[in-house]
C-alpha positions in Angstrom: -82.9 -72.2 -102.6 -82.7 -69.0 -104.7 -83.0 -65.8 -102.9 -84.8 -64.2 -105.8 -85.9 -65.2 -109.3 -85.0 -63.3 -112.5 -88.2 -64.4 -114.1 -91.1 -62.1 -114.8 -93.5 -61.6 -117.7 -91.2 -58.9 -119.1 -88.5 -61.4 -119.9 -87.9 -62.3 -123.6 -86.0 -65.6 -124.1 -85.0 -67.2 -127.3 -82.0 -68.7 -129.1 -80.5 -66.7 -132.0 -78.0 -67.7 -134.6 -74.9 -65.6 -134.2 -75.3 -64.5 -137.8 -78.7 -63.1 -136.9 -77.5 -60.8 -134.1 -78.3 -57.2 -135.0 -78.6 -53.8 -133.3 -76.5 -51.4 -131.4 -75.0 -52.6 -128.1 -73.3 -50.5 -125.5 -71.3 -51.6 -122.4 -72.4 -49.5 -119.5 -70.1 -47.7 -117.1 -70.7 -50.0 -114.2 -68.8 -52.8 -116.0 -65.1 -53.1 -116.5 -63.9 -53.2 -120.2 -62.9 -56.1 -122.4 -60.5 -58.4 -120.6 -60.3 -61.8 -122.4 -56.9 -63.1 -123.1 -55.6 -65.6 -125.7 -56.8 -68.7 -123.7 -60.4 -67.6 -123.6 -60.4 -66.4 -127.3 -58.8 -69.7 -128.5 -61.2 -71.8 -126.4 -64.2 -70.0 -128.0 -62.8 -70.5 -131.5 -62.0 -74.2 -130.9 -65.5 -74.8 -129.5 -67.1 -73.2 -132.5 -64.9 -75.0 -135.0 -65.4 -78.4 -133.2 -69.0 -78.4 -134.4 -67.8 -79.3 -137.9 -71.3 -78.8 -139.1 -72.5 -81.9 -137.3 -74.5 -80.4 -134.4 -76.0 -77.3 -133.1 -73.9 -75.4 -130.6 -75.2 -72.9 -128.1 -73.0 -70.2 -126.5 -73.7 -68.9 -123.0 -76.4 -66.3 -122.5 -76.3 -62.7 -123.6 -78.3 -60.7 -121.1 -79.6 -57.3 -122.5 -82.0 -54.5 -121.7 -83.6 -52.3 -124.3 -82.5 -48.7 -123.7 -84.1 -46.4 -126.3 -82.8 -47.6 -129.7 -79.9 -49.5 -128.2 -79.3 -52.6 -126.1 -77.6 -52.3 -122.7 -75.3 -55.3 -122.5 -75.7 -56.5 -118.9 -73.9 -59.9 -119.3 -72.0 -61.5 -122.1 -69.7 -58.6 -123.0 -66.6 -60.7 -123.4 -68.3 -63.3 -125.7 -70.1 -60.7 -127.9 -67.0 -58.5 -128.2 -64.9 -61.6 -129.3 -67.6 -62.6 -131.9 -67.5 -59.0 -133.2 -63.7 -59.2 -133.5 -63.9 -62.5 -135.3 -66.3 -61.1 -137.8 -64.1 -58.0 -138.2 -61.1 -60.2 -139.0 -63.0 -62.5 -141.4 -64.3 -59.5 -143.3 -60.9 -58.0 -143.6 -59.2 -61.3 -144.5 -61.7 -62.2 -147.1 -61.4 -58.7 -148.7 -65.1 -58.0 -148.0 -66.4 -61.3 -149.3 -67.6 -62.1 -145.7 -69.9 -59.5 -144.4 -69.1 -57.1 -141.6 -70.7 -57.7 -138.2 -74.4 -56.9 -138.3 -74.3 -55.3 -134.9 -72.2 -52.5 -133.3 -70.5 -52.2 -130.0 -69.5 -49.2 -127.9 -68.3 -48.5 -124.4 -70.2 -45.9 -122.4 -66.9 -44.7 -120.9 -64.8 -44.8 -124.1 -66.2 -42.3 -126.7 -63.9 -43.6 -129.4 -64.4 -47.3 -128.8 -67.0 -47.9 -131.5 -64.8 -46.3 -134.2 -61.7 -48.2 -132.9 -63.6 -51.6 -133.2 -64.5 -50.8 -136.8 -60.9 -50.6 -137.7 -58.5 -52.2 -135.3 -55.4 -50.0 -135.3 -52.6 -51.6 -133.3 -50.6 -48.4 -133.2 -53.3 -47.0 -130.8 -53.3 -50.0 -128.4 -51.5 -48.0 -125.7 -54.1 -45.3 -125.6 -56.1 -47.1 -122.9 -56.3 -50.6 -121.3 -59.4 -51.5 -123.3 -57.7 -50.9 -126.6 -54.7 -53.0 -125.5 -56.9 -56.0 -124.7 -58.9 -55.6 -127.9 -55.7 -55.6 -130.0 -54.3 -58.6 -128.1 -57.5 -60.6 -128.7 -57.4 -59.6 -132.4 -53.8 -60.8 -132.6 -54.9 -64.1 -131.0 -57.7 -64.5 -133.7 -55.1 -63.9 -136.4 -52.8 -66.6 -135.0 -55.6 -69.1 -134.7 -56.7 -68.7 -138.3 -53.0 -68.6 -139.5 -52.5 -72.1 -138.1 -55.3 -73.5 -140.4 -56.2 -73.5 -144.1 -57.1 -69.9 -144.6 -59.9 -70.2 -147.2 -61.7 -73.2 -145.8 -61.5 -72.0 -142.2 -62.9 -68.6 -143.0 -65.7 -70.2 -145.0 -66.6 -72.8 -142.3 -66.6 -70.4 -139.4 -68.8 -68.0 -141.2 -71.1 -70.9 -142.2 -71.3 -72.1 -138.6 -72.2 -68.6 -137.4 -75.1 -68.5 -140.0 -76.3 -72.1 -139.6 -75.2 -73.8 -136.4 -73.8 -71.6 -133.6 -76.4 -69.8 -131.5 -76.5 -67.5 -128.5 -79.1 -67.6 -125.7 -80.8 -64.2 -126.0 -82.1 -63.1 -122.6 -83.8 -59.8 -122.8 -85.2 -58.2 -119.6 -87.8 -55.5 -119.3 -86.9 -51.8 -119.4 -87.9 -51.4 -115.8 -85.3 -54.1 -114.6 -82.6 -52.8 -112.3 -79.7 -53.4 -114.6 -76.9 -52.7 -112.1 -78.5 -55.0 -109.5 -79.0 -57.8 -112.1 -75.4 -57.5 -113.2 -74.2 -57.7 -109.7 -76.3 -60.8 -108.9 -75.2 -62.6 -112.0 -71.5 -61.9 -111.6 -71.2 -62.7 -107.9 -73.0 -66.0 -108.7 -76.1 -65.6 -106.5 -78.4 -66.1 -109.4 -76.5 -67.7 -112.3 -78.4 -68.4 -115.4 -78.5 -72.2 -115.0 -80.3 -74.6 -117.3 -83.2 -74.6 -114.8 -83.4 -70.8 -114.8 -83.5 -70.7 -118.5 -86.1 -73.5 -118.9 -88.3 -71.8 -116.3 -87.9 -68.5 -118.2 -89.0 -70.3 -121.3 -92.4 -70.9 -119.7 -92.7 -67.5 -118.0 -91.4 -65.1 -120.6 -93.5 -62.9 -122.8 -94.4 -64.1 -126.2 -95.2 -67.7 -125.1 -97.7 -69.7 -127.1 -101.5 -69.5 -126.7 -101.6 -72.5 -124.4 -99.7 -70.7 -121.6 -101.5 -67.5 -120.5 -100.6 -65.4 -117.5 -102.7 -67.5 -115.1 -101.1 -70.7 -116.4 -97.6 -69.1 -116.0 -98.4 -68.4 -112.3 -99.5 -72.0 -111.9 -96.3 -73.3 -113.5 -94.2 -71.0 -111.3 -95.8 -72.3 -108.1 -95.6 -76.0 -109.2 -92.0 -75.5 -110.3 -91.1 -74.2 -106.8 -92.9 -77.1 -105.2 -91.0 -79.7 -107.2 -87.7 -78.0 -106.2 -88.8 -78.0 -102.6 -89.7 -81.7 -102.7 -86.4 -82.6 -104.2 -84.7 -81.0 -101.2 -86.0 -84.0 -99.2 -82.7 -85.9 -98.8 -84.5 -89.2 -98.7 -85.8 -88.6 -102.3 -82.6 -86.9 -103.5 -80.1 -89.5 -102.4 -82.3 -92.3 -103.6 -82.0 -90.8 -107.1 -78.4 -89.8 -107.2 -75.0 -90.3 -105.7 -74.1 -86.7 -106.3 -74.1 -84.2 -103.5 -76.3 -81.1 -103.9 -73.3 -79.0 -104.7 -73.2 -80.5 -108.2 -76.6 -79.0 -108.9 -77.3 -75.3 -108.3 -81.0 -76.2 -108.4 -82.2 -79.8 -107.9 -84.9 -79.7 -110.6 -81.9 -79.7 -113.0 -81.8 -83.5 -112.3 -85.4 -83.9 -113.7 -84.6 -81.6 -116.7 -81.4 -83.6 -117.5 -83.4 -86.8 -117.5 -85.9 -85.4 -120.1 -83.1 -84.0 -122.3 -81.2 -87.3 -122.1 -78.0 -85.5 -121.3 -75.1 -87.9 -121.5 -73.1 -88.3 -118.2 -69.9 -87.3 -120.0 -71.3 -84.2 -121.8 -69.8 -81.0 -120.5 -71.7 -78.5 -122.6 -73.1 -76.2 -119.9 -76.4 -75.4 -121.6 -77.0 -78.8 -123.2 -80.3 -79.3 -121.4 -81.7 -75.9 -122.1 -80.9 -76.2 -125.8 -82.7 -79.6 -126.0 -85.8 -77.9 -124.4 -85.5 -75.1 -126.9 -85.5 -77.7 -129.7 -88.6 -79.3 -128.2 -90.3 -75.9 -128.2 -90.0 -75.8 -132.0 -92.3 -78.8 -132.4 -94.3 -79.0 -129.1 -96.5 -76.7 -127.2 -95.1 -75.3 -123.9 -98.1 -76.8 -122.1 -97.2 -80.3 -123.4 -93.6 -79.8 -122.4 -94.6 -78.7 -118.9 -96.8 -81.8 -118.5 -93.8 -84.0 -119.4 -91.8 -82.3 -116.7 -94.6 -83.0 -114.2 -95.0 -86.6 -115.3 -91.3 -87.3 -115.1 -91.2 -86.0 -111.5 -94.2 -88.0 -110.5 -92.6 -91.2 -111.9 -89.5 -90.5 -109.7 -91.8 -89.9 -106.7 -93.7 -93.1 -107.4 -90.5 -95.1 -107.4 -89.5 -93.5 -104.2 -92.8 -94.4 -102.6 -92.9 -98.0 -103.8 -91.1 -100.2 -101.2 -89.8 -102.8 -103.7 -88.8 -100.4 -106.5 -87.2 -98.0 -104.0 -84.8 -100.7 -102.8 -84.0 -102.2 -106.2 -83.5 -98.9 -108.0 -81.7 -97.4 -105.0 -79.2 -100.3 -104.9 -78.5 -100.1 -108.6 -77.8 -96.4 -108.4 -75.9 -96.5 -105.1 -73.7 -99.4 -106.3 -72.9 -97.5 -109.5 -74.4 -100.4 -111.6 -76.9 -98.0 -113.4 -77.3 -94.3 -113.6 -80.7 -92.7 -113.0 -80.8 -92.0 -116.8 -80.4 -95.7 -117.6 -83.1 -96.7 -115.1 -85.4 -94.0 -116.5 -84.8 -95.2 -120.1 -85.2 -98.8 -118.9 -88.7 -98.0 -117.6 -90.0 -96.7 -120.9 -92.6 -98.8 -122.8 -92.6 -101.5 -120.1 -95.2 -102.9 -117.8 -94.5 -102.8 -114.1 -93.7 -106.5 -114.1 -91.3 -106.2 -117.1 -89.6 -103.2 -115.5 -89.1 -105.2 -112.2 -87.7 -108.2 -114.2 -85.2 -105.8 -116.0 -84.1 -104.4 -112.6 -83.6 -107.9 -111.2 -81.5 -108.8 -114.2 -79.2 -105.9 -113.6 -79.0 -106.7 -109.9 -77.9 -110.3 -110.8 -75.4 -109.0 -113.2 -73.9 -106.6 -110.7 -72.8 -109.4 -108.4 -72.0 -112.0 -111.0 -68.5 -113.4 -110.7 -66.6 -116.4 -112.2 -65.7 -117.9 -108.8 -67.5 -118.5 -105.6 -67.7 -115.5 -103.2 -66.0 -117.6 -100.6 -62.8 -117.6 -102.7 -62.5 -113.8 -102.9 -59.9 -112.2 -100.6 -59.7 -108.7 -99.0 -56.0 -108.8 -99.8 -56.7 -108.4 -103.5 -57.9 -104.8 -104.3 -60.0 -105.8 -107.3 -61.8 -108.4 -105.2 -62.5 -105.9 -102.4 -64.9 -104.1 -104.7 -66.7 -107.3 -105.5 -67.2 -108.1 -101.8 -68.3 -104.6 -101.0 -70.9 -104.6 -103.7 -72.3 -107.9 -102.5 -72.4 -106.6 -98.9 -74.3 -103.5 -100.0 -76.9 -105.6 -101.8 -77.1 -107.8 -98.7 -77.8 -104.8 -96.5 -80.4 -103.3 -98.9 -82.2 -106.6 -99.5 -82.2 -107.4 -95.8 -84.0 -104.2 -95.0 -86.4 -104.7 -97.9 -87.3 -108.3 -96.9 -87.4 -107.7 -93.2 -89.0 -104.3 -93.2 -91.9 -105.0 -95.5 -93.3 -101.5 -95.7 -92.2 -100.3 -92.3 -88.4 -100.2 -92.9 -86.6 -98.4 -95.7 -82.9 -98.5 -96.4 -81.6 -95.0 -95.7 -79.7 -94.1 -98.9 -79.4 -90.5 -97.7 -77.5 -91.6 -94.5 -75.5 -94.2 -96.5 -74.3 -91.5 -99.0 -74.2 -88.3 -97.0 -73.5 -87.5 -93.3 -72.9 -84.4 -91.1 -69.3 -84.3 -92.3 -70.2 -84.5 -96.0 -70.1 -87.4 -98.4 -69.6 -90.8 -96.6 -67.0 -93.2 -97.8 -67.6 -96.9 -97.0 -65.0 -99.5 -96.6 -64.7 -103.2 -95.8 -64.1 -103.8 -92.1 -62.6 -107.0 -90.7 -65.2 -108.2 -88.2 -62.3 -109.8 -86.2 -58.8 -108.5 -87.0 -55.5 -110.0 -86.1 -53.3 -108.0 -88.3 -51.0 -105.1 -87.3 -51.4 -102.9 -90.4 -50.9 -99.2 -89.5 -49.8 -99.9 -85.9 -46.6 -97.9 -86.3 -46.5 -95.2 -83.6 -46.4 -95.1 -79.8 -49.7 -93.2 -79.7 -51.5 -95.9 -81.8 -49.9 -98.7 -79.7 -51.2 -97.1 -76.5 -54.6 -96.5 -78.0 -54.8 -100.1 -79.0 -53.9 -101.3 -75.5 -56.5 -99.0 -73.9 -59.2 -100.3 -76.2 -58.5 -103.9 -75.4 -58.1 -103.8 -71.6 -61.9 -104.0 -70.9 -62.2 -107.0 -73.2 -59.3 -108.8 -71.7 -60.8 -108.3 -68.2 -64.3 -109.6 -69.4 -63.2 -112.8 -71.1 -60.9 -114.3 -68.5 -60.7 -114.5 -64.8 -57.0 -115.1 -65.0 -56.1 -112.0 -66.9 -54.7 -109.9 -64.1 -51.1 -110.5 -65.1 -51.8 -109.5 -68.8 -53.8 -106.5 -67.7 -50.9 -105.4 -65.5 -48.5 -105.7 -68.4 -50.8 -103.6 -70.5 -51.1 -100.9 -67.9 -47.4 -100.8 -67.3 -46.8 -100.4 -71.0 -49.4 -97.5 -71.1 -47.5 -95.8 -68.3 -44.2 -95.8 -70.0 -42.9 -92.5 -71.4 -41.4 -94.5 -74.3 -43.0 -97.8 -75.3 -40.7 -99.9 -77.5 -42.1 -101.8 -80.5 -41.0 -105.3 -79.5 -42.6 -105.0 -76.1 -45.9 -103.8 -77.6 -46.1 -106.5 -80.3 -45.3 -109.2 -77.7 -48.2 -108.0 -75.6 -50.5 -107.6 -78.6 -49.9 -111.2 -79.6 -50.9 -112.5 -76.2 -54.1 -110.3 -76.3 -55.1 -111.4 -79.8 -54.6 -115.1 -78.8 -56.8 -114.6 -75.7 -59.5 -112.8 -77.7 -59.5 -115.2 -80.7 -61.2 -118.5 -81.2 -58.6 -121.3 -81.6 -58.2 -122.7 -85.1 -57.0 -121.7 -88.5 -57.0 -118.1 -89.6 -57.7 -118.6 -93.3 -61.1 -116.9 -92.9 -59.6 -113.6 -91.9 -59.7 -112.0 -95.3 -62.8 -113.8 -96.6 -66.3 -112.4 -97.0 -67.3 -114.4 -93.8 -65.1 -111.9 -91.9 -66.1 -108.7 -93.7 -68.7 -106.0 -92.9 -69.4 -102.5 -94.2 -68.4 -99.5 -92.0 -67.7 -95.9 -92.8 -64.1 -95.3 -93.5 -61.9 -94.3 -90.6 -58.2 -93.5 -90.2 -58.2 -95.0 -86.7 -55.6 -97.7 -87.1 -56.0 -98.9 -83.6 -59.7 -99.6 -84.0 -59.3 -101.0 -87.5 -56.8 -103.6 -86.1 -58.9 -104.5 -83.1 -60.5 -107.9 -82.1 -64.2 -108.6 -82.4 -65.1 -107.8 -78.8 -63.4 -104.3 -79.0 -65.2 -103.5 -82.3 -68.4 -104.8 -80.9 -68.2 -102.4 -77.9 -67.4 -99.5 -80.3 -70.3 -100.3 -82.6 -72.6 -100.3 -79.6 -71.3 -96.9 -78.6 -71.7 -95.5 -82.1 -75.3 -97.0 -82.3 -76.2 -95.4 -79.0 -74.9 -92.0 -80.2 -77.2 -92.2 -83.2 -74.5 -92.8 -85.7 -75.7 -94.7 -88.8 -74.6 -98.3 -88.8 -75.6 -100.4 -91.8 -78.3 -103.0 -91.0 -76.2 -106.1 -91.5 -73.2 -104.7 -89.8 -75.3 -104.0 -86.7 -76.7 -107.5 -86.9 -73.2 -109.0 -87.0 -71.8 -107.2 -84.0 -74.9 -107.7 -81.9 -74.8 -111.4 -82.8 -78.3 -111.6 -84.2 -77.3 -114.1 -86.9 -75.8 -116.7 -84.5 -78.1 -119.3 -82.9 -78.2 -118.8 -79.1 -76.7 -122.2 -78.4 -73.6 -121.3 -80.4 -73.4 -117.7 -79.2 -70.0 -116.8 -77.7 -70.6 -113.1 -77.0 -67.0 -111.9 -77.0 -65.7 -113.9 -79.9 -66.2 -114.3 -83.7 -66.0 -118.0 -84.3 -66.8 -120.7 -86.9 -70.4 -120.9 -85.9 -70.8 -117.1 -86.3 -69.2 -117.2 -89.8 -71.4 -120.0 -90.9 -74.6 -118.3 -89.7 -73.5 -115.0 -91.3 -72.9 -116.6 -94.7 -76.2 -118.6 -94.4 -78.0 -115.3 -93.9 -76.4 -114.0 -97.1 -77.4 -117.0 -99.1 -81.0 -116.8 -97.8 -81.5 -113.1 -98.4 -79.7 -113.1 -101.8 -81.2 -116.4 -103.1 -82.8 -114.7 -106.1 -79.6 -113.0 -107.2 -76.6 -115.3 -106.4 -75.8 -117.8 -109.2 -74.7 -120.3 -106.6 -74.6 -120.2 -102.8 -71.6 -118.9 -101.0 -69.8 -122.1 -99.7 -67.4 -121.8 -96.9 -64.6 -124.4 -96.8 -64.7 -126.6 -93.7 -62.5 -125.0 -91.0 -60.4 -127.0 -88.6 -61.6 -126.4 -85.1 
């Protein structure tokens, strides 16, 4: 949350065409001088020219404070100075046909800076560091124009400045602590985000007659309440897969929805600029109502048991973005909206073969299996929980250690992938000793071999793998092993680098799952059901093994829960017992 807000009723906020910037600006002594290099200068020129007259383009904010008959330039010195130099070059290069800059710039600590800017004299560049950087930037501008058609480029850039390219004009009151504001802006504590600027739009002076001071106070309070509610992780991670670090304020998510910001758009102030366009044709009061209504729609989805799970799955699986869901909901009845969501859910798991034919060994098929299992988990909670249980998208996406990565876990593993070091071999043996003891009364000799191996200073590979084979045979149900990489032997678990555990048999994994569950670690609903043997009928339940009956019951549960979404049931091939 922000420590302090910049907004008060002395703020003046608007967008200005670059060609309309007028007045005298000075750079105060508490700031360093001009320091942009060729990279920054060229990037600005490229961005301006890339508009090609097709769209409006908004530069980053220029923050100023009126000081007598001049403006104190609090933030935006580098951009405004570069624009000045571009104008200066275009005026000189066009022999006066293009006007000089309509504003002036000076440095409080450099008495001669204003005169120097009016006539860039490269012979003086060594007089001080500011002059050196100004000359270098001017040279970069020359090179950029020289690489293009001179006449058309001059004409176009000047035209874009007059008709397309705007700055965000952010003028604070004369009583504002300029040094404090500069410090906060530049150490990033209170950056001028889209949210800050949109909020300022409502709270600045000169707003329309529909938003008086009392209304501004009401908006400010409600704005903060929306931000606070969005810090509820259950709501936040239902709406997005993005961690909070991607948004400096969470209300940005709501504002982006309204602006329709494309996911691949990198224009920093796209959303604010869209709201600025709205302001030209709508009252601020109506825009504010739209923000409120949009947030209430999101809250309604979050509070609706059915929509929560369906929308949550579509976003979590990457099938749809929140923007797509939001657009999908427009001009639809609730039933039509639900039908649309169901259609996208069906499409998300649609494949050309039967799910039983997919294999973990094929990377592209892993994603298909994982998506189906995610839907299986979400739908199981929705159907079983009625209104009492809700799939925890926040825990699914974000844990104590940060963003959670999920992987397909073999319910019963017989492979030896990653078992390459003595440390891992010994860990594997330690994990399996309790299971060997519990499943056989005649396991003393094998347990003794395992303990002897653990006691050795140097355990050789052939010895370990020979013991491992015997352990796996003891802890596996007899029969074929074709099922090992199929969906019938797969469950979702958070990714781990623990090779010993990843390559463990069912009973070992079951014990670890129980430990994790007791410790309060989040275990997906269906994964928990698998390892606690809730799917298997009691008559067929072999507690320590994962057998044919278990796999059949597991797949039957998938077919039952996903009956409305699977094109055809998952059909397991008959296994040889």
